[in-house]
N, C-alpha and C positions, 0 to 999 in steps of 0.2 A: 431177557436181553443178554446176549453174549458179547464178550470183548476179546480182541486178539491178544491183549496183554493181561497179566495177572493183577490182583488187587495190590495197589500201592499203599493204601491206608485201610485199616480195619479197626473200628470201634466196637467193643463188646461190653455191654452192660455199663456204659459210662454214666456216672452220676455226679452232680455238682450242686451244692447248696450255698446260699449266702444268708447266714442266720436262719430265719424261719422260711425264707424263700427258696423253693426247690426249682433251680434253674434248668437242670438236666435230670432225667430219670430213665434209667435202663435204656440208653441209646445204643442201638446196633446199626452200624452203617459201614459200607465199604466204598472206597473211591478207587477207580481203576486207572491205570496208565492209559493215555490216549482217550480220556473221557472228559467232557464238560458236564459236571454234576451240578444241577440247580438245587439250591436250598431256599425254601420259601416258607413263610408263616407270618402270623401277626406279630406286631411289636411285642417283645418280651417272650416270644415262643422258645427261645434258647439258641437261635442260629449263631449269633456272634459268640456266645459263650462256648458252644461246641467248637467253633473254629479257633477260639483263643486257646483251648486245650491243645488243639493240633499244632498251633503256632508256638506253643511253649510259654505263653504269657500267663496262663492259668494252669493249675494242677487239678485234676479230677479227684473227687473224694473216693470214688470206687470205679471198678471196671478195668479193662485192659485195652491198651492201644498198641497195635502192631504196625510197624513201618517196614514195608518190603519183607513181611513174614517174621520180622524180629520184634520181640516184645520190648516195649519201652518201659524203663524203670521210673521210679518216683523222682529221680534227679533230672528228668527231661526238662529242658529249658529252651529259650529262644536260640541260643547258639547251636544246640544239638539239632533243632529243627532245621536251621540253615544248612548244617552239615548233611542232613538227609535231603536237601534240595527243596525245602519248603519255604516259600515266601508269602507274605500277606500284605494286602492293602485294605486296612480297616476303614470303617466309615468316618471315624475321627482321624483326620490326617496327622501324620507324625513328623512332617518336615520342620526343620528349624527355621523360623521366619527371618532371622537376621543373617542367614548364610545364603550364598548363591546356589543356583541349581546344581552346579558341578560339585560344590563343597558338600551339599546334602548327599550326593551319590557317594563321595569319599567316606562319609560317616558310616555308611552301611556296607562298604566294600573295603576292608582293611588291606586287601591284596593290591589295591591301587596305592603305591608308595614310591618313594625315591624322588630324585630331583625333578623328574618330569611328570609327577603325579597329576598336576593340574591340567596339563595338556591331554593326558590320558583320560582323565575323568570327563573333560569336555567332549572328547571324541566319542566316548562310550555313551554318554547321555544324549548327545546329538543323534547318534545312530539309532538309539532306541526310540526316541521321540519321532524321528523321521519314518521309521518302520511302522509304528503304531498309529501316529497322528500326522499324516502328510499335510504340509502347509500349516503347522502348528503355531508358528510365529513366536517361539520361545527361544531365548538365547541362554547358553550355559552360564553366562556371567550375570544373568538377571537375579536380583535379590528376591527371594521367595515372598517376603512380605509385600512387595510391590506388585505381585501378580494377582489378578482376580482369582476367585476361588476355583473357577472351572479350570484355569491353567495350572493352578497348584495341584488339582486332582490329576491332571494329565502328567505332571512331573512325578507324582507319587507312583502312578501306575507304571510309567516308563522305567523308573528306578527299579521296580520289582523284577522287571524282565531283563535287566542287565546281568550278564554272566561274565565273571572274570576268571577265577580259578576254582569256583565252587560249582557243584551240581545244581541244575535247575530242573526239578521234577514236577512240582505242583505249585500253583499260584492261587491264593485265596483272594477273590475280589468281592469285597463287602460293599454293596451299593455303589459300584464303580461309576455309574452314569448319572448319579444323583445331581451333580452340578454341571453336567455336560449337555449341550444342546443336541438336537436330533442328528445333525450331520456328524459331529465328533463321536457321539455314542455309536453310530453305525460303523465308523472307522474302527473303534475299539472292538466291537463284537465281531467284525470281520477278521481282525487280527486273532481274536480268541479261537475262532474256528481254524485258522491256519496253524496256530500253535498246537492245538489238539490233534490236527491231522498229522503233524510231525512227531507225534508220540508224547507230547506234554500233557499235563492234566491241569484242569481249572475247576475250582469250586466257585460258582457264581451265585451270590446272594442279591436278589433284586425284588422290588415290589412292582416292577413294571412287567406285567404278565406277558405281553407280546415279546419282550426280550427273552424271557425264559423259554417260551414255547419255540422260538425261532433259533435259539443258540444252543440249548442244552441237549445232551443225549438222554439223560435221565433227570427226573425231578423228584426230590425228597421233600415231603411236606411235614413241617413241625408244628405241633400244637401243645402248649403247656409243658414244654421240656421233653417231649417225646416225638419220635418219628411215627407219624400216623399213616403214611402212605408213601410208597416208592413205585414209580412207573416210568416207562419210556416217555419222553416228552410228547411224542406223537399220540399217546393214549389219553392225554389231557386236552381239555378245552378251557377257555377263559372261565366258563361257568363252573366246570368241575373242579378247577383249581381253587376258586373262591369257596366252593362248598367244602372242600377238604380242609381248608384253613379254619372253617367254623364261622365264616362271616356270611351274612345274608347275601344271596346272589342277585338281589334286585337293586336297582338304582335308588339311592336314598333321596335324590333330588329329581323330581319329575320335570322333564323339559316341556314347558307349555308353549303355546303360540307366543311369538315375540311381541311384546308390548313395550314401546319406548318409555323409559322413566324420565326422559329429559323434557318432555313437553310441558311448558309453563313453569319450569323450575329453574332457579338460579344455580349457577355452578358453585359447588363447595370448593372445588379446586380448579384453577386454570393456570397451568404452568407451562412455560416454553422451555424445552430442553436446552441445556447450556450451549450445545453445539449446533442448534437449529439455525439454518441460514435463511429460512423464510419465516412467515408469521404463524406457522402451525403451532398449536398448543395442545396439551393434554388436558381434557376437561373431565370432571367427575361431578355428578349431580347427586342430590340427596337421595339415599336409598338405592344407589346404583353400584353395580359391581363392574369395575373397569379393568380390562386385561391389558397387560403389556407383553408383547410377543417379539419374536425375532431371535437371532442367534445369541448365545450367551456372550456377555461382555460388550454389548453394543449400546450401552447407555441407559438400560432400564433401571438398574440399581442406583445409578447416579441421579436419575429423575426422582426416585423415591426419597433419596437423601435431600435433594433440593426442596421437595415439598415439606419434608419433616423440619428442616431448618427454618423455612419461611413460616411455618405454622408456629414454631416455638418463638420466633422473633416477634410474631404478632400476639403472643399470649393465648393462642387458640389450642395448641396441643394436638397431638396425634399419637397413635400407638403403632409400633413397628414390630412385625413378626419377622425375625431375621432367619435367613436360610443357613448362614454360617453361624450356627448356634454357639460354638466354642469361642469364637472371636467376638461376636456381636450380640449374643443372646443370654446364655445362662450366667449366673453368679456362682462359680464352681464351689465356693466354700460355704454356701448357704443351703438351707433345707429346701425341699420341694415346695412346702407351703410358703416360705419366705420368697422364693423366686416368683410364685404366682401373685402374691399380694403386694409386692413392692410398688406397683403403679397405682395402688388404691389405698395408700396409707391414710390419706385425708378422710376417707370414709370409715376408717377403723379406729379413729381416735376416741378416747374417753377422757375429756379434759385435754391435758397436754401429752398424754401417753397413749400408746397403742393398746387396744383392748385385746388380750390374747384369745378370749373366747370368740370375739368377732372375727379375728384372723383365722382361727381354726375352722369356724363355720364357713367362711368364704372359700378357704382352701378345699374343704370337704365338698362343698357345692360344686366347685369346678372339677374336682376329681371325678365326681359322679357324672357330670355332664360330658366331660371329655374322655372318660373311660381310662384314666391314668392308672396303670397297673402297678400298685405298690401296697404293701401291708401297713405302711405308716408314712404319713405326709411329712413327718419330722425327719425322715431319712434324708441324707445328702442328695442333691439333685443329680450328682454323677452316679448314684446307685441305679438310676433308671437306664433302660435301653435308649438308644438314640431317638427312636420314634416317640417314646414316651416323654423324653425331654422336649421334643418339638410340640407335643400336646400341651405341656406346661407353659411354653411360650405363647401358644394360642390362648390358653386360659388367662394368662397375664393380660394380654391385649384386650380380650373380650370382657374381663372382669372390671376393667377401668371404665371411667366415664366418657372416654374419648368417642366422638361420633365419626371420626375418620380412622380407618385401620389400613395401614400400609403393609403389604405382604411381599417379601423379597424371596421368591421361589421357595415357599415355606414347607412344601411337602416332601423335602428330601428325607428319605429313609422311613417314610410313613407307609404302613401297609394299606392294601386296597380297601379293606373293610373300614379302617379308621378314616381314610380319605373320604369315603362316602358319608360317614358321620359328620366330618368337619364341613364338607360341602353343604350338608343339610343345615348345620348351625349357621354358616355364613349366609345362606338364603333366608333363614329365619331372622337373623339380625338385620339384614338389608331390608326386609319387609317392615321392620320396626323403625326404619329411617336412618340406619347407619350406612356409611359410604365406605366402599372398599376399593383400593387400587392394588391390583394383584399382578406381580410379575411372575410368569411361569415359563419353564422350559418344556412343559408337557402340553402338546397341542390339544389333547383331549380336554384339558382343564379350561380351555377357552370357551367351551360349550356352556360353561356355567356363568360366563360374563355377559353383561348387557351391551358393552361396547368394547372394541379392541383397537389398540394402536400398535402397529408393527414398527420396530426400530431397526435401523441399519446405520452403522458408523456414527452413533450418537444422535441420530435424528429420527423423527417420525416420518416414515415413508408411506404409510398406509393407515387410513382412519376409516373404520367401518363398523356398523351395528352388527349384532350377532346374526340377524337374519340374512346378512350378506356374506357371512364367514364361510371360507372354504380352506382346507389344508393346502390346496394348490396355490391359492393367492398368498398365503403366509410364506410358503417356501420360495415362491418366485421373488417376492419382495425381499426376503432375507438374503437371497443370493444375487442381488443386484439386477433382477429382471422386473420390469414393470408388468402389472397384471393386465390381461387382455381386456 
């Protein structure tokens, strides 16, 4: 595949290790001006590590990095990356939650200064949000902590594309649509194509295969710290991409003829959304997987919190798999094993103390079942890639005794192979009598649910079993149109 512009970035023999873990090994890769390069691979394959080297947040152990044909020395850092026009939006958002949207832009753009800096920052971030996400509903004075995670992600992305007096050559987008609903994700990907058509460059990391195939010019597949395949996006299919990543290309959960799990069973959960104006409730029965759908930020997460609080008040308990793992999920100062076993301490006691052997055994069992990639479960939880951290949160919930599992868009940053493994585990646990309430922004995941509730403006606007599910119905109700 030929490009009208020269290589903007070239990695040659790049390697990086973290102790005994070899994160990158002999990586050779070029990124061209005017190109959207897709980077895909299973969790822990090295994608984010490679991009952190490019962004200047990590130093490679070996190899050479050329930017615009100039070799980068060992002193390369974040400031130098920005001087070369490189911006990044990593999976773990970097906004300061106690500051406003405009103030967060000012932190990353020191050229915004003087008495009128606040007015200038507001104008710049408003313009960027309007261009990328029309109808975004975000004000420059909004405090970041008060925004839902989807809007925080929109702010982080818009901030990366603001140009004051620095060059803007290449933007790294690491799982940029993981918290965005389908409509907003489509807006972003459309903007990416416009940016690339104007001569800009984008590295897109995503586990959503359709996004990669439709948006990227080329796709580089990583496995175990190496580039194993690079082709034009048009030369890949969904199946061939999965095969290159080293995951089984078959569905782990076989979709069978729909059989209602509700008949003759009492509801484990019957919850009326806080903003519901009629008598509609969300019901979940024993052994049922209930899906919550609709545009992001329309009350699904709030419904899960309502259920969790009610269960705790009644002394019944429930496990929550958070989508925003850094805020609501991991204990960042604890080990992987401690993060997994924290909800099961009563089962690990020997007398008044925790049995270390029982704790290690439980952690090891769930490491194997969830496929958590680490040489040592005593390593800090933050030593894991984002997707592997999410697996640890699933392990925590499933290792507990709770018979109700609440899932708040939990597949953010999880690769396609792991997703299918998790879907299979969810189906197995539901067959044993566990109940799941699953909010997801990915329409295809609703196929794994027994019953679906679509939310709009904090209310349930559609209630249907899986055998009546259609993407058209979901989208129509999400956009204030009633189904035919």
